[in-house]
C-alpha positions, -999 to 999 in steps of 0.1 A, spaced: 441 696 705 420 725 718 450 748 726 489 746 721 509 728 744 521 750 775 557 744 786 555 741 825 590 726 836 621 720 812 652 703 830 682 681 819 684 645 832 716 632 842 731 601 860 752 622 882 785 605 872 801 602 837 819 570 829 839 585 802 836 555 780 840 560 743 822 540 718 835 535 681 803 533 662 798 505 637 790 506 603 754 501 609 754 531 634 773 554 611 748 547 583 720 557 605 737 587 620 715 613 602 684 597 614 663 601 645 632 580 659 604 592 679 578 574 698 549 580 722 534 559 749 502 570 763 490 564 795 452 569 810 465 581 843 486 610 856 524 604 858 543 619 884 574 638 865 596 639 895 595 601 896 599 598 860 630 622 864 644 601 891 641 568 874 653 579 840 685 593 860 692 558 874 685 542 838 711 567 824 738 549 849 730 518 834 728 527 795 750 560 797 751 563 759 717 578 758 731 608 778 762 612 760 772 629 727 787 621 693 821 633 681 840 621 649 878 616 655 899 606 621 867 602 603 852 577 628 821 585 645 821 580 682 797 583 711 813 597 745 796 586 776 800 620 790 768 623 809 760 657 790 724 645 800 690 642 785 664 672 780 630 664 799 605 691 792 569 689 811 536 703 789 500 707 796 472 708 773 435 716 779 427 687 751 418 652 759 443 620 756 420 607 727 429 638 708 464 637 716 464 601 705 447 610 675 474 635 661 506 614 670 514 609 633 506 644 625 534 667 613 537 693 641 519 671 666 540 685 695 542 651 714 578 642 711 608 667 707 624 651 677 665 647 681 682 669 657 702 642 641 727 661 620 733 683 647 738 657 674 764 639 646 789 668 654 782 668 693 758 699 689 728 683 701 714 657 728 712 620 717 676 614 736 648 637 744 619 632 765 588 653 766 560 645 793 525 661 782 496 660 806 464 661 791 431 681 805 415 646 813 442 633 836 461 615 808 498 618 803 517 612 768 555 601 772 570 612 738 608 599 733 630 607 706 664 591 700 694 593 677 694 561 656 734 560 658 727 552 693 709 519 688 679 505 671 644 500 686 656 468 704 682 492 723 655 520 731 632 491 745 661 479 767 665 515 781 627 518 784 625 486 806 656 497 827 638 532 833 604 514 841 620 493 865 638 521 882 605 540 888 589 508 902 616 500 926 626 468 908 658 452 899 671 468 868 680 447 836 713 444 824 727 465 795 758 462 778 776 485 756 801 478 728 832 498 727 838 488 690 810 473 672 825 464 638 853 445 662 827 427 679 809 415 646 843 406 631 846 379 659 812 363 656 804 364 619 808 337 595 839 339 571 815 345 545 779 357 540 753 362 513 780 387 498 757 415 489 762 446 508 731 464 521 740 498 509 750 513 475 764 546 461 740 562 439 750 580 409 749 618 408 715 619 388 700 594 413 713 613 443 696 644 432 664 625 427 668 612 461 674 645 478 643 661 461 622 630 473 633 639 510 628 675 508 592 670 490 583 643 515 562 663 539 544 679 511 539 648 488 532 620 514 507 612 540 508 587 569 477 562 573 472 539 605 457 507 598 442 485 629 438 451 627 421 428 655 435 396 663 407 377 649 413 390 615 450 385 616 443 350 625 420 343 596 446 356 573 472 333 590 451 303 585 441 310 550 478 320 539 493 290 557 471 267 541 478 281 507 514 283 513 517 248 528 533 258 561 528 275 593 534 314 589 535 338 617 512 370 622 540 392 611 545 372 577 509 374 569 504 410 579 534 422 562 521 401 528 485 415 530 495 450 538 518 453 509 500 433 482 465 452 492 484 488 488 497 473 453 463 464 443 447 498 455 477 516 435 471 496 405 507 483 406 513 452 388 551 454 384 574 434 404 589 454 434 611 447 462 603 444 500 627 451 525 622 437 561 648 444 589 658 415 611 673 419 646 706 401 642 713 394 679 696 360 681 707 348 646 745 357 656 741 344 693 747 378 707 734 389 743 700 406 741 715 430 764 737 448 736 730 481 730 735 493 693 722 487 658 727 452 654 703 448 624 703 430 590 678 428 564 658 406 542 652 417 507 625 399 486 611 405 451 573 401 446 550 402 420 513 412 429 498 382 407 516 357 429 492 368 459 498 376 494 502 338 505 533 334 480 548 365 496 541 354 533 557 321 526 586 337 508 591 360 538 590 331 563 616 311 544 640 340 539 637 350 579 647 311 588 673 311 561 685 346 572 720 334 585 729 319 553 710 335 526 706 371 538 730 378 564 754 406 549 770 422 580 808 410 567 797 422 530 790 456 544 826 457 564 843 445 530 824 472 511 835 499 535 871 487 534 868 490 496 851 521 492 867 541 520 848 555 555 853 591 541 826 581 513 801 565 538 778 595 537 775 590 498 758 556 505 721 548 511 706 514 524 691 493 497 658 496 515 656 533 507 647 534 469 614 555 467 618 560 429 614 520 426 586 520 451 606 493 473 584 489 504 600 487 540 581 467 566 594 471 601 576 447 626 580 464 660 554 442 677 566 419 705 592 442 717 575 448 749 562 483 747 527 473 763 548 453 794 564 483 805 547 502 840 555 535 852 538 540 889 518 506 882 504 519 850 508 501 815 504 523 782 470 522 767 486 533 733 520 530 716 529 545 683 558 558 664 552 598 654 556 615 617 592 600 617 601 599 580 578 614 555 591 591 528 569 568 511 566 531 512 579 530 547 559 510 575 560 500 611 538 476 627 531 474 664 505 460 687 471 480 687 453 497 715 461 483 750 484 455 732 457 439 712 456 435 675 481 452 653 485 488 642 503 495 609 514 529 604 524 538 567 537 566 547 523 568 510 519 592 482 492 615 489 467 603 463 473 567 474 467 576 509 434 590 498 424 560 482 433 537 511 414 559 536 381 556 512 355 529 513 373 508 487 406 509 508 389 501 539 371 473 525 403 457 507 424 460 540 398 447 562 385 416 538 393 392 567 374 411 594 340 396 604 310 416 616 315 401 648 347 410 654 352 436 684 373 467 680 387 480 711 369 508 726 393 535 719 395 530 684 360 546 680 376 580 689 400 579 661 383 580 628 415 586 608 427 550 619 413 527 593 
């Protein structure tokens, strides 16, 4: 950006009434209670902050937990829908929208106000923040950050759709709050599942290693964004499907291609594990309007020598078998009962294992980010910001304007440099044809591979 952002207006958005509902956070909510998630939506038109504020206030009536605060009572984390409010700040910059979009994953990009998750856990900070940045060429960046204990991406997208409908004067989508998530799950989960909890208690030495990894993350790692066209993903889908002997999804093949190519560029031929989060609502027959962290995970071993088609096929089978082979929410509840809730903060998710180079692939495509509209304008770009500077973590969303796919991945600095070089670009885009057309905004982002 050509100058530092200038704060023009700061306010707190409230629904205007506090239902006072108290939500007993579930196991998954509590496991994620030290994390925040930040994203940006970019629009090539100016958005009226007054209409945005009024629409958000209406949305918070429908989903009041985002305007609430956390507290802990008798060792149980709770979210209180007290309408404490959501900070909304308006900034201006002289730089262009393209310059802003090129900085979304840079540390200190100042396009979102990350929620202070540890402070929010004790009630000392909001659970949702909004930053509106007007660029010098008439663009708007809508930066949103939410506390992960409130809900997953599905929950945020539900809020975003309600917010959009409020601004557009449309009927508001439904939202359902869960007053006791663990009780809800206990009533719908099968009596037995895979039996393997999705988290573990590291030993003292490993806990110290993990703490050092987190502390060193911003210095030791770099964020890389990779843009794939629809055509190249379709080519890999056709090739991998033929090799696997079954139809594969775009998400299956893109995950396998990215993981295997990065292992190849890293010169890593060892067996590693892949973790892929799964939205459990559909698999458990739950309403898509439910707010919260209703997530499961697929954990797969893979060896680079087997090739990406084998990994893509294994991932497709694992997702289809999720309710019987990978669902572990009851195992999580049983593990918590045996461990004791007071030790929950000692646990780490299985997917968090940077020492073992366990790769986490979150597929955020098809959640509808490019279908929301504010004042008749849809986003031209949607992306996570610099959320977790931990290696081997990735998120995939649709590309510019909703076309293609954009993968954001955090890698050790040396590997990131190799990925950005000619060898890395050639390997990652081996399925791209010379005739493939890249979206026009891509030319303005030399750091996007």
